[in-house]
FIKERO-428518 format. One record per residue: chain; residue number from 1; x, y, z of N, C-alpha, C, CB in turn. Coordinates in steps of 0.02 Angstrom, whole numbers, plus 32768, in hexadecimal, padded with zeros to 4 digits. Glycine has a CB too. Layout:
REM FIKERO-428518
REC bagu kolti n.xx n.yy n.zz ca.xx ca.yy ca.zz c.xx c.yy c.zz cb.xx cb.yy cb.zz
REC    A   NUM    X    Y    Z     X     Y     Z    X    Y    Z     X     Y     Z
...
REM end
This chain:
REM FIKERO-428518
REC bagu kolti n.xx n.yy n.zz ca.xx ca.yy ca.zz c.xx c.yy c.zz cb.xx cb.yy cb.zz
REC    A     1 D3BD B4C0 9FBC  D3C7  B489  9F8E D3F5 B454 9FAD  D3E3  B4A3  9F4C
REC    A     2 D42C B46A 9FCB  D45C  B43B  9FE8 D43C B412 A01F  D49A  B460  A002
REC    A     3 D411 B431 A048  D3F2  B40C  A07F D3C8 B3D1 A064  D3C6  B43B  A0AA
REC    A     4 D3A4 B3DC A02E  D37D  B3A5  A011 D3AA B372 9FEE  D349  B3C0  9FDE
REC    A     5 D3DB B38A 9FC9  D409  B35E  9FA5 D431 B332 9FD4  D439  B388  9F7A
REC    A     6 D445 B34D A00D  D46D  B326  A03D D447 B2EC A05B  D487  B353  A074
REC    A     7 D405 B2EC A054  D3DC  B2B5  A06E D3D9 B279 A03E  D396  B2CD  A07D
REC    A     8 D3F0 B283 A001  D3EE  B24D  9FCF D427 B21C 9FDC  D3F4  B26A  9F88
REC    A     9 D41B B1DE 9FCA  D44E  B1AA  9FD1 D467 B198 9F8B  D432  B16B  9FF7
REC    A    10 D4A1 B1B2 9F79  D4BE  B1A3  9F38 D4E3 B161 9F3B  D4ED  B1DC  9F21
REC    A    11 D4E3 B13D 9F04  D506  B0FD  9F01 D551 B106 9F0D  D4FB  B0DB  9EBE
REC    A    12 D56E B139 9EEF  D5B5  B146  9EF7 D5BF B18A 9F19  D5D9  B145  9EB2
REC    A    13 D5E1 B18A 9F51  D5ED  B1C7  9F77 D612 B1FB 9F4D  D614  B1B8  9FB6
REC    A    14 D63D B1E5 9F21  D664  B213  9EF8 D63A B239 9EC5  D698  B1ED  9ED4
REC    A    15 D5FA B226 9EBD  D5CE  B248  9E8E D5AB B285 9EAC  D59B  B218  9E74
REC    A    16 D5B7 B294 9EEB  D591  B2CA  9F0C D598 B30D 9EE8  D5A9  B2D1  9F54
REC    A    17 D5D4 B322 9ED6  D5DC  B361  9EB2 D5CE B35B 9E67  D622  B37C  9EBC
REC    A    18 D5E8 B327 9E45  D5D9  B321  9DFE D58E B31C 9DEE  D5FC  B2E4  9DE2
REC    A    19 D566 B2FE 9E1B  D51E  B2F8  9E10 D4FC B33C 9E10  D4FF  B2CB  9E45
REC    A    20 D519 B36D 9E31  D4FD  B3B1  9E32 D51C B3DF 9DFE  D507  B3CF  9E77
REC    A    21 D54B B3C6 9DD7  D572  B3F1  9DAA D546 B417 9D79  D5A3  B3C6  9D83
REC    A    22 D514 B3F7 9D5C  D4E9  B41A  9D2C D4C4 B454 9D4B  D4B7  B3E9  9D0E
REC    A    23 D4A8 B449 9D86  D485  B47E  9DA9 D4B6 B4B5 9DBE  D460  B462  9DE6
REC    A    24 D4F0 B4A2 9DD6  D522  B4D3  9DEB D538 B4FF 9DB0  D55F  B4B0  9E09
REC    A    25 D53F B4E1 9D76  D552  B508  9D3A D51D B53B 9D29  D55E  B4D9  9CFE
REC    A    26 D4DD B529 9D30  D4A7  B558  9D24 D4A8 B591 9D57  D463  B535  9D25
REC    A    27 D4B6 B580 9D95  D4B8  B5B3  9DCA D4F2 B5E3 9DC1  D4BC  B591  9E0F
REC    A    28 D528 B5CB 9DA3  D562  B5F7  9D97 D551 B633 9D6B  D59B  B5CF  9D78
REC    A    29 D51C B62C 9D43  D508  B663  9D17 D4E3 B69A 9D3D  D4DC  B649  9CDF
REC    A    30 D4C8 B68B 9D77  D4A2  B6BC  9D9D D4C5 B6D0 9DDE  D45D  B6A2  9DAC
REC    A    31 D4F9 B6AD 9DF1  D51E  B6BD  9E2E D55D B6E4 9E1D  D530  B67D  9E56
REC    A    32 D575 B709 9E4D  D5B1  B731  9E42 D5F2 B70B 9E4D  D5B0  B76E  9E6E
REC    A    33 D5EF B6D6 9E75  D62C  B6B2  9E86 D630 B66E 9E64  D631  B6A9  9ED0
REC    A    34 D667 B64C 9E72  D673  B60A  9E57 D65B B5D5 9E88  D6BF  B600  9E48
REC    A    35 D64F B599 9E6D  D63F  B560  9E97 D681 B542 9EB0  D616  B52A  9E6F
REC    A    36 D686 B53A 9EF2  D6C4  B523  9F12 D6B5 B4E3 9F39  D6E1  B559  9F41
REC    A    37 D6B8 B4AA 9F18  D6AD  B469  9F39 D669 B467 9F5D  D6E5  B45B  9F6A
REC    A    38 D636 B482 9F3D  D5F3  B47E  9F59 D5DC B4BB 9F80  D5EE  B444  9F84
REC    A    39 D608 B4EB 9F8B  D5F4  B52B  9FAA D602 B562 9F77  D61A  B537  9FEE
REC    A    40 D5E4 B59C 9F81  D5EA  B5D2  9F51 D614 B60A 9F6B  D5A5  B5EC  9F3E
REC    A    41 D63F B623 9F41  D66E  B658  9F53 D649 B697 9F6B  D69B  B669  9F18
REC    A    42 D611 B6A9 9F4B  D5EE  B6E7  9F5D D5C5 B6E1 9F9D  D5C1  B6FB  9F24
REC    A    43 D5BE B6A5 9FB8  D59C  B69B  9FF8 D5C4 B66A A023  D553  B681  9FED
REC    A    44 D605 B66E A01D  D632  B63D  A03E D624 B636 A088  D67A  B652  A033
REC    A    45 D621 B66C A0AD  D61A  B667  A0F5 D5D6 B64B A10A  D626  B6AA  A116
REC    A    46 D5A1 B65F A0E6  D55F  B641  A0F3 D561 B5F6 A0E2  D529  B665  A0C9
REC    A    47 D582 B5E5 A0AB  D584  B59F  A096 D5AF B573 A0C4  D59E  B59A  A04F
REC    A    48 D5DC B591 A0E9  D603  B56B  A11A D5DC B55E A15A  D644  B58F  A12A
REC    A    49 D5A3 B57F A162  D57B  B578  A19F D549 B53F A199  D556  B5BA  A1AE
REC    A    50 D562 B503 A190  D539  B4C7  A18D D54E B499 A1C6  D53F  B4A3  A148
REC    A    51 D521 B46B A1D7  D531  B436  A206 D505 B3FA A1F6  D528  B44E  A250
REC    A    52 D517 B3C1 A212  D4EE  B385  A206 D4A9 B392 A222  D50E  B346  A226
REC    A    53 D476 B379 A1FF  D431  B385  A212 D421 B364 A255  D401  B36B  A1DC
REC    A    54 D3F9 B387 A27B  D3E4  B36C  A2BC D3B9 B32E A2B1  D3BE  B3A1  A2E5
REC    A    55 D3BF B2FF A2DF  D396  B2C4  A2DD D3B1 B28B A2B2  D354  B2D6  A2C4
REC    A    56 D3EC B294 A295  D40A  B25E  A26E D439 B237 A299  D42E  B27A  A230
REC    A    57 D445 B1F7 A288  D46B  B1CB  A2B5 D4B2 B1E0 A2C4  D46D  B188  A298
REC    A    58 D4CF B20B A29C  D513  B220  A2AA D516 B248 A2EA  D530  B249  A26F
REC    A    59 D535 B22C A31D  D53A  B250  A35D D571 B285 A35A  D548  B21F  A396
REC    A    60 D59D B27E A32A  D5D2  B2AF  A320 D5D6 B2BE A2D6  D616  B295  A33C
REC    A    61 D5DB B2FE A2C3  D5E1  B30E  A27C D61A B2E9 A25A  D5EA  B358  A273
REC    A    62 D64F B2DB A27F  D689  B2BA  A261 D679 B273 A24C  D6C4  B2BA  A290
REC    A    63 D647 B254 A26A  D636  B20F  A258 D618 B20B A212  D605  B1F2  A28A
REC    A    64 D5FA B241 A1FA  D5DD  B241  A1B7 D60C B259 A181  D5A0  B26A  A1B7
REC    A    65 D647 B270 A195  D675  B28C  A164 D6A1 B255 A147  D6A0  B2C3  A184
REC    A    66 D6A4 B253 A106  D6CE  B222  A0E4 D716 B239 A0E5  D6B7  B217  A09D
REC    A    67 D743 B20B A0E4  D789  B21A  A0D9 D79E B1F3 A09C  D7B6  B208  A118
REC    A    68 D7D7 B203 A07D  D7EC  B1DC  A043 D7ED B191 A050  D831  B1F3  A02D
REC    A    69 D7FF B17D A08C  D801  B135  A09C D7BA B118 A09A  D822  B129  A0E1
REC    A    70 D789 B13D A0B4  D744  B125  A0B5 D727 B121 A06F  D719  B152  A0E0
REC    A    71 D732 B154 A047  D711  B15A  A007 D738 B13B 9FCE  D704  B1A1  9FF8
REC    A    72 D778 B130 9FD7  D7A1  B117  9FA1 D7B9 B14F 9F73  D77A  B0E5  9F79
REC    A    73 D79C B18B 9F7B  D7B0  B1C5  9F53 D79D B204 9F78  D78F  B1C3  9F0C
REC    A    74 D7C1 B23A 9F6A  D7B2  B27A  9F88 D771 B295 9F6B  D7ED  B2AD  9F7C
REC    A    75 D744 B2AB 9F96  D704  B2C6  9F7F D703 B312 9F83  D6CA  B2AA  9FA8
REC    A    76 D714 B32D 9FBC  D713  B375  9FC7 D735 B384 A00A  D6CA  B392  9FC6
REC    A    77 D746 B3C3 A016  D765  B3D4  A056 D732 B3D0 A08F  D784  B41B  A053
REC    A    78 D74A B3CC A0CC  D71D  B3C6  A105 D6F4 B405 A110  D745  B3B8  A144
REC    A    79 D709 B43F A0F4  D6E1  B47C  A0FC D6A4 B47C A0CE  D70B  B4B8  A0ED
REC    A    80 D6A1 B44F A09E  D666  B448  A073 D636 B415 A091  D67B  B432  A02B
REC    A    81 D5F7 B41A A080  D5C5  B3E9  A095 D5CD B3A8 A06D  D57E  B406  A08B
REC    A    82 D5EE B3AA A034  D5F0  B372  A005 D60C B330 A020  D617  B385  9FCA
REC    A    83 D63F B32F A04B  D658  B2EE  A063 D630 B2D0 A09C  D69F  B2F5  A078
REC    A    84 D5F9 B2F1 A0B0  D5D2  B2DA  A0E9 D59A B2AC A0D0  D5B4  B316  A110
REC    A    85 D595 B271 A0EE  D565  B23F  A0D6 D522 B241 A0FB  D582  B1FB  A0DE
REC    A    86 D519 B272 A126  D4D8  B27B  A147 D4BD B2BE A131  D4E0  B277  A196
REC    A    87 D47B B2C9 A139  D45E  B309  A125 D47D B344 A14C  D413  B309  A130
REC    A    88 D481 B37C A12A  D49B  B3B9  A149 D465 B3EF A148  D4DB  B3D2  A124
REC    A    89 D46E B421 A173  D441  B45A  A174 D46B B499 A181  D40A  B453  A1AB
REC    A    90 D450 B4D1 A16B  D473  B511  A172 D453 B539 A1AA  D471  B538  A130
REC    A    91 D479 B569 A1C6  D45C  B591  A1FC D41E B5B5 A1E6  D490  B5C3  A216
REC    A    92 D41B B5CC A1A8  D3DF  B5EE  A190 D3A4 B5BE A18D  D3EB  B60C  A14B
REC    A    93 D3AF B57E A17E  D37A  B54D  A17F D364 B53F A1C6  D391  B50B  A15D
REC    A    94 D395 B53B A1F3  D386  B52A  A239 D35E B561 A25B  D3C6  B51D  A25F
REC    A    95 D366 B59F A246  D343  B5D6  A266 D307 B5ED A23D  D373  B611  A271
REC    A    96 D2F6 B5C6 A20A  D2BD  B5D3  A1DF D2BF B619 A1BF  D27D  B5CC  A206
REC    A    97 D2FA B62D A1AB  D302  B66C  A187 D31C B65D A142  D333  B69D  A1AD
REC    A    98 D303 B681 A111  D31C  B677  A0CD D365 B68A A0C8  D2F3  B69F  A09A
REC    A    99 D377 B6C1 A0E6  D3BC  B6D7  A0E5 D3C6 B702 A123  D3CE  B700  A0A2
REC    A   100 D3FB B6F5 A146  D408  B71A  A184 D412 B764 A174  D446  B6FE  A1A9
REC    A   101 D3E9 B78E A191  D3ED  B7D6  A183 D426 B7F7 A1A8  D3AB  B7F8  A195
REC    A   102 D438 B7DD A1E2  D46C  B7FB  A20A D4AE B7D4 A204  D457  B7FE  A253
REC    A   103 D4B2 B7A6 A1D7  D4EC  B77B  A1CF D528 B7A4 A1B9  D4DE  B742  A19D
REC    A   104 D55C B7A5 A1E2  D599  B7CA  A1D1 D5D5 B79C A1D9  D5A1  B809  A200
REC    A   105 D5F8 B78D A1A2  D634  B763  A1A9 D667 B785 A1D7  D654  B756  A164
REC    A   106 D684 B75E A204  D6B8  B778  A22F D6FD B764 A214  D6AF  B75E  A278
REC    A   107 D700 B72C A1F1  D73E  B715  A1D3 D749 B739 A190  D73D  B6C8  A1C9
REC    A   108 D786 B738 A17A  D797  B755  A139 D7B7 B71F A10D  D7C6  B792  A140
REC    A   109 D7A2 B71D A0CF  D7BE  B6ED  A0A0 D803 B705 A08A  D78F  B6E4  A063
REC    A   110 D835 B6DC A093  D879  B6EB  A07D D885 B6CA A039  D8AD  B6D2  A0B1
REC    A   111 D873 B68A A034  D87F  B666  9FF6 D851 B629 9FF2  D8C9  B650  9FF1
REC    A   112 D83A B61B 9FB7  D816  B5DD  9FAB D82E B5C1 9F68  D7C8  B5E9  9FAB
REC    A   113 D83A B581 9F68  D850  B560  9F2A D82F B51C 9F26  D89F  B559  9F28
REC    A   114 D80D B510 9EEF  D7ED  B4D0  9EE3 D809 B4B5 9EA1  D79F  B4D7  9EDF
REC    A   115 D823 B478 9EA4  D83C  B457  9E68 D80B B420 9E55  D885  B43A  9E73
REC    A   116 D7EF B427 9E19  D7BE  B3F6  9E00 D7E1 B3C4 9DD2  D785  B418  9DDC
REC    A   117 D7C4 B388 9DCD  D7DE  B355  9D9F D7E2 B372 9D59  D7B0  B315  9DA0
REC    A   118 D7AC B392 9D43  D7AC  B3B4  9D03 D7B6 B3FF 9D11  D76A  B3A7  9CDB
REC    A   119 D7F0 B41B 9D00  D7FC  B461  9D10 D7CC B492 9CEE  D843  B473  9CFD
REC    A   120 D7A8 B47B 9CBB  D778  B4A5  9C98 D732 B49F 9CB5  D777  B494  9C4E
REC    A   121 D72A B474 9CE8  D6E8  B46A  9D07 D6ED B476 9D52  D6CE  B422  9CF9
REC    A   122 D6E0 B4B4 9D68  D6E6  B4C4  9DAF D6AE B4A7 9DDB  D6E7  B50E  9DB8
REC    A   123 D67E B484 9DBC  D647  B468  9DE3 D64C B41D 9DEC  D605  B479  9DC1
REC    A   124 D67E B3FE 9DCF  D683  B3B5  9DD0 D6AC B399 9E0A  D6A0  B39D  9D91
REC    A   125 D6C5 B35E 9DFE  D6EC  B33A  9E31 D72A B361 9E45  D700  B2F5  9E16
REC    A   126 D738 B35F 9E87  D76E  B387  9EA5 D7AA B35A 9EB4  D756  B3AA  9EE5
REC    A   127 D7E7 B375 9EA8  D825  B351  9EB7 D842 B369 9EFA  D858  B35B  9E7F
REC    A   128 D844 B3AC 9F03  D85E  B3C8  9F42 D842 B40E 9F4C  D8AC  B3CA  9F41
REC    A   129 D844 B424 9F8B  D829  B466  9F9C D852 B485 9FD4  D7E0  B461  9FB1
REC    A   130 D851 B4C8 9FD4  D872  B4EE  A00A D845 B529 A019  D8BA  B504  9FF5
REC    A   131 D838 B534 A059  D813  B56F  A070 D83C B58D A0A8  D7CA  B55C  A087
REC    A   132 D851 B5CB A09F  D879  B5ED  A0D2 D852 B62B A0E9  D8BF  B601  A0B7
REC    A   133 D845 B62F A12A  D820  B666  A148 D84B B68A A17B  D7DF  B64C  A168
REC    A   134 D83B B6C8 A186  D855  B6ED  A1BF D81A B6F7 A1ED  D877  B733  A1A9
REC    A   135 D820 B6E0 A22C  D7E7  B6E1  A258 D7FC B6E1 A2A1  D7B9  B6A6  A24A
REC    A   136 D7CE B6F4 A2CC  D7D6  B6ED  A314 D7D0 B6A3 A324  D7A2  B718  A33B
REC    A   137 D7FC B689 A34C  D7F9  B642  A35D D80E B638 A3A5  D826  B619  A32E
REC    A   138 D7FB B5FF A3BF  D80F  B5EC  A402 D818 B5A0 A405  D7DB  B603  A437
REC    A   139 D849 B58B A42B  D853  B543  A435 D822 B52D A46A  D89C  B532  A449
REC    A   140 D805 B4F2 A461  D7D7  B4D8  A492 D7F9 B4A1 A4BA  D796  B4BD  A471
REC    A   141 D7E7 B49B A4F6  D803  B468  A522 D7CA B43A A536  D826  B487  A561
REC    A   142 D7C2 B402 A512  D789  B3D6  A51D D789 B3B8 A563  D789  B39F  A4E9
REC    A   143 D74E B3AB A57A  D744  B389  A5BA D765 B344 A5B5  D6F9  B383  A5CC
REC    A   144 D78F B334 A5E5  D7B2  B2F4  A5E4 D783 B2B8 A5E6  D7E3  B2EF  A61D
REC    A   145 D747 B2C1 A601  D718  B28A  A606 D6EE B281 A5C7  D6EA  B296  A641
REC    A   146 D6F2 B2B2 A59A  D6CA  B2AD  A55C D6EB B27C A52C  D6C3  B2F2  A53B
REC    A   147 D6C2 B251 A510  D6DB  B221  A4DE D6DE B244 A49A  D6AE  B1E2  A4DA
REC    A   148 D716 B23E A47A  D71F  B25A  A438 D716 B223 A405  D765  B27B  A430
REC    A   149 D6FB B233 A3CA  D6F5  B200  A396 D73A B1E6 A383  D6D1  B21C  A357
REC    A   150 D73E B1A7 A36E  D77F  B18B  A35A D79F B1B5 A323  D777  B143  A342
REC    A   151 D7E1 B1BE A329  D806  B1E1  A2F5 D807 B22D A2FD  D7EA  B1D1  A2B4
REC    A   152 D7E4 B248 A32F  D7E4  B290  A33A D81C B2A2 A36A  D79F  B2A9  A355
REC    A   153 D844 B2D3 A357  D87B  B2E7  A382 D860 B313 A3BB  D8B1  B30D  A35A
REC    A   154 D88A B320 A3EB  D876  B34C  A422 D889 B395 A413  D897  B335  A463
REC    A   155 D8A9 B3A2 A3DA  D8BA  B3E6  A3C6 D87E B404 A3A1  D8FA  B3E9  A39A
REC    A   156 D851 B423 A3C7  D812  B43C  A3AB D80F B488 A3B5  D7D5  B419  A3CC
REC    A   157 D7F6 B4AA A382  D7F4  B4F3  A382 D7AF B50B A36D  D82A  B510  A354
REC    A   158 D799 B543 A38A  D75D  B565  A375 D772 B5A2 A34D  D730  B57A  A3B3
REC    A   159 D755 B5AA A312  D764  B5E3  A2E6 D724 B60A A2DB  D783  B5CA  A2A1
REC    A   160 D724 B64A A2EE  D6E8  B673  A2E7 D6DD B682 A29D  D6EF  B6B5  A310
REC    A   161 D6A7 B667 A283  D698  B66E  A23C D66C B6AB A22E  D676  B62F  A222
REC    A   162 D636 B6B2 A255  D607  B6E8  A247 D5DE B6F9 A285  D5D8  B6D4  A20E
REC    A   163 D5C0 B734 A282  D594  B74C  A2B7 D550 B75A A296  D5B0  B78D  A2DB
REC    A   164 D51B B744 A2B7  D4D7  B74F  A29E D4AD B767 A2D9  D4B9  B70E  A27E
REC    A   165 D4A5 B7A8 A2DF  D483  B7C4  A31A D4AD B7B6 A357  D43C  B7A5  A322
REC    A   166 D490 B794 A388  D4B6  B785  A3C5 D4DA B741 A3C1  D488  B785  A402
REC    A   167 D4CD B71B A38C  D4EC  B6D9  A385 D52F B6DE A362  D4BD  B6AA  A35C
REC    A   168 D55C B6B4 A378  D59E  B6AE  A358 D5A5 B666 A340  D5D8  B6C3  A38A
REC    A   169 D5BC B65F A302  D5C4  B61C  A2E5 D60E B60D A2E0  D5A2  B618  A2A0
REC    A   170 D622 B5D6 A2FE  D667  B5C0  A303 D670 B57F A2DD  D67D  B5B8  A34C
REC    A   171 D6A2 B57C A2B2  D6B7  B53C  A295 D6E0 B518 A2C9  D6DF  B546  A252
REC    A   172 D6D4 B4D8 A2D1  D6FC  B4AE  A2FE D72C B487 A2D2  D6CF  B47E  A32B
REC    A   173 D76D B492 A2DC  D7A0  B474  A2B2 D7CF B44A A2DC  D7C7  B4AA  A28C
REC    A   174 D7EA B416 A2BD  D820  B3F0  A2DD D85E B3F8 A2B2  D80D  B3A5  A2E6
REC    A   175 D897 B3F7 A2D3  D8D7  B3FC  A2AE D8E0 B3BD A286  D913  B408  A2E0
REC    A   176 D8F1 B3C6 A246  D8FB  B38D  A219 D941 B38E A1FC  D8C7  B38D  A1E1
REC    A   177 D96C B3B8 A216  D9B0  B3BE  A1FD D9C8 B405 A209  D9B4  B3AD  A1B1
REC    A   178 DA03 B413 A1F1  DA20  B455  A1FB D9F7 B48A A1D5  DA6A  B457  A1E3
REC    A   179 D9D5 B4B5 A1F9  D9AA  B4E9  A1DE D971 B4CE A1B3  D9D4  B519  A1B5
REC    A   180 D95E B490 A1BC  D925  B473  A19B D8F4 B45A A1D0  D93A  B438  A16B
REC    A   181 D8B4 B466 A1C3  D880  B455  A1F3 D847 B432 A1CF  D867  B493  A219
REC    A   182 D822 B40B A1F4  D7E8  B3E8  A1D9 D7AB B3FE A200  D7F1  B39A  A1DE
REC    A   183 D777 B40E A1DB  D738  B424  A1FA D717 B3E8 A21C  D709  B442  A1C6
REC    A   184 D701 B3F3 A25A  D6DD  B3C0  A27F D693 B3D3 A286  D6FC  B3B7  A2C4
REC    A   185 D685 B414 A290  D641  B428  A2A0 D63A B473 A299  D62D  B410  A2E7
REC    A   186 D5FD B48A A2A3  D5ED  B4D1  A2AA D5C7 B4D6 A2EB  D5C3  B4EC  A26C
REC    A   187 D5D8 B507 A314  D5B4  B50F  A353 D5A0 B558 A35A  D5E0  B4F9  A38E
REC    A   188 D56B B563 A381  D552  B5A6  A38D D560 B5BA A3D4  D506  B5AB  A37D
REC    A   189 D575 B5F7 A3DE  D581  B612  A421 D572 B65C A422  D5CA  B605  A437
REC    A   190 D578 B679 A45C  D56B  B6C1  A462 D5AB B6E5 A474  D535  B6CF  A497
REM end
């Protein structure tokens, strides 16, 4: 559903989550977890395995991500697909599988907190979010000749999110403050 929805061009970027609120509320009756800024608690690690769709003009996932300065308001955390203005796809979509059979999360959820504008509506507009994981990580040392998108720091880390057969899925994060990181991409390695 998110892959199709992310292809739509909404008039107001801030409407991305509220526009799905009705459907999300219906899904809450059949799902075991809560909706967390566009991803689901009961499939959190699978839902974090998204990236910008291939073939779209964004040469870097960070170019499609809104920031409060760009949008005029906070939309969602960088770990959600919601602040991205280009289409997204999930690893299960990319490999033409309905659901990864061998998908095993490698990271562990420590804490997640989503604060919504309306505290009684967990599917609506988001004010702030926190996602804390315990995971294997490594600092990356980018090639000095590689051009980085404007505004991206050189403090970049790979965090092992999940293993699916022989594939390993790593979140690519940049340091955004003391113990705070911003998602830049998802990459696959062995």
